N, C-alpha and C positions, 0 to 999 in steps of 0.2 A: 805386277802388283805395285800399287802406289804407296809411297811412304808418307804417312800423315803424322805431322808433329803433334804431340800431346801437350796441351796447355791446361794445367790443373785449374788455374784461375777462371778460365773460360767455362769449364764444367761447373764450377761453383756458381757462377753468374747464371748459367742456364738452369741449374737446379733451383736457384732463388726465384727466377721468373716462373717456373712451373709451380712452385709452392704458392706464390702470390696469386696466380691464376686460379688455383684450386681453392684458396681461401676466399676469393672474391666471387666464386661461382655460386649463383643463387640456387642451383639445383643440389648443392652439397648439403648434407644434413646439418641442422642447426641444433645447438644445445639450448637448454633452458636459459642459460646466462645471456645468450645473444638476443633473446626475445625481449629483454627488459630495456635495452638501450640501442639506439641507432643514431646515425649521423646523416642529416640531410646534405645533399650535394649543393654547393654554392658557386655562384659566379660573382666576382667582384671586378668592377671596371670603373674607369674614371671618364667623365665627360668634362666639357669645358668648365662648367660652374658647379659640379657636384659629383659625388661618388654614388655608385649604385651597387647594392648587395642584393642578389637574388638567391633565394633558398627554395629548393624543391621539397615541398612539404605536403604532397598529395595525401588526402585522407585525414588531414588534421583540421579540426574545426577552428574557426577564427577565435572563438572564445577560449580555446585551449592553448593559445599562443601568447607569449609575452615578449615584448621587445623593450630593452632598456639600455641606457648609456650611463655608465658610472665611472668616474675617474679616467676618461678617455678610452673606455672599452665598451664596444657594442656587444650586447649579449642577446642571442635569440634562444628562447626556451619554449618548449611545447610538449605535447603528448598526443600520440596517435592511439586512440582507444579501439579495442577490438569490439565488434558488434556482439551483443549478448546472444543474438540468434545464432551466430557462428560458433560461439563457445559451447552451446548445447548440442550442436550437430557433430557428427563423426567426420573429422577432416580427412580427406584423401591426400591432399598436398597443401603445405603451408609455406609459402615463400616470402610473403610480406612480413615485415618486422613491425611489431607494435611496442609501445612504451614511450618513455620520455626521451627527449633529446635536449642538448645544450651545445651551442656554438658561440664562441667569443672571438672578437676581432679587435685589435688595437687600431684606434683611429689616429690620423695625423692631427697635429695641433692646429692645423689650418681649416678646421671645419666649424660650422655654426651649429652647435648642439641644440640650440633653442628651436631651430626650424627643421628638424628631422621629421620625415613623414614615412609612414608604412602603409602599403596596400596589399591586399590578398585577392588573387584572381586565378582561377583555373589551376589550383594546387601550387601556385608560386607566390611566395611572400617576397615583396620587393620593398627594400628600405632605401630611401633617397636621403643622402646626407649632403646638404649644401656646404660649399666652401665659403670661407670668409674672404672678403676682399683683402688682397695683400696691400699693405701700405706702400705708397710710392715714395721713393726717396725725394726729399726736398733739399734744394740747394740753400745753404745758409750763407748770407752775405757777411763777409769779414770786414769789420769796421776798423778804422785806425784808432789807436788808443791815445 
C-alpha cells in the first residue's frame, strides 16, 4: 500500500475548479435571473499604431448596440433580443442567453478618441482606437547669460 500525503489546500483548489466548470457549463439549467444579462467575450490587443477591441456579439443587431467613450472609458452596450416566434413555441432546450449587456474598459491616455472607429461583421464587433503620436523629446540649447 502506498502512503499518499493529504494536502487540504489542494482539495480546496480542485473543488473550486469543479464548481467553476459546473457554473460555466452551458448544459446546466439556467435561472430566470441569468436570462436577463450576459457578457460577451472580448479580445483586446495592441498593434503598432492602434488598439483593437473585439467583442463576440452574435445575434445582436447593429441597431441594438451602442459604443461610446466618456472620461477615458470605452463602453460597449447592447441587447440580444429573443425572436417572437421562439417565445410562442414550446422550447425543448434553451442554451443561448438573451437580454442586455454592458462591458467597459479603461483606455490609456495615449489614444486619439476623436478617430475611434467601430465595425460589425459576422457577429463580431470590432472597435479600433488609434494611438496619438508620442511627442519626441527636443534638445534645448543652453545659452550663456
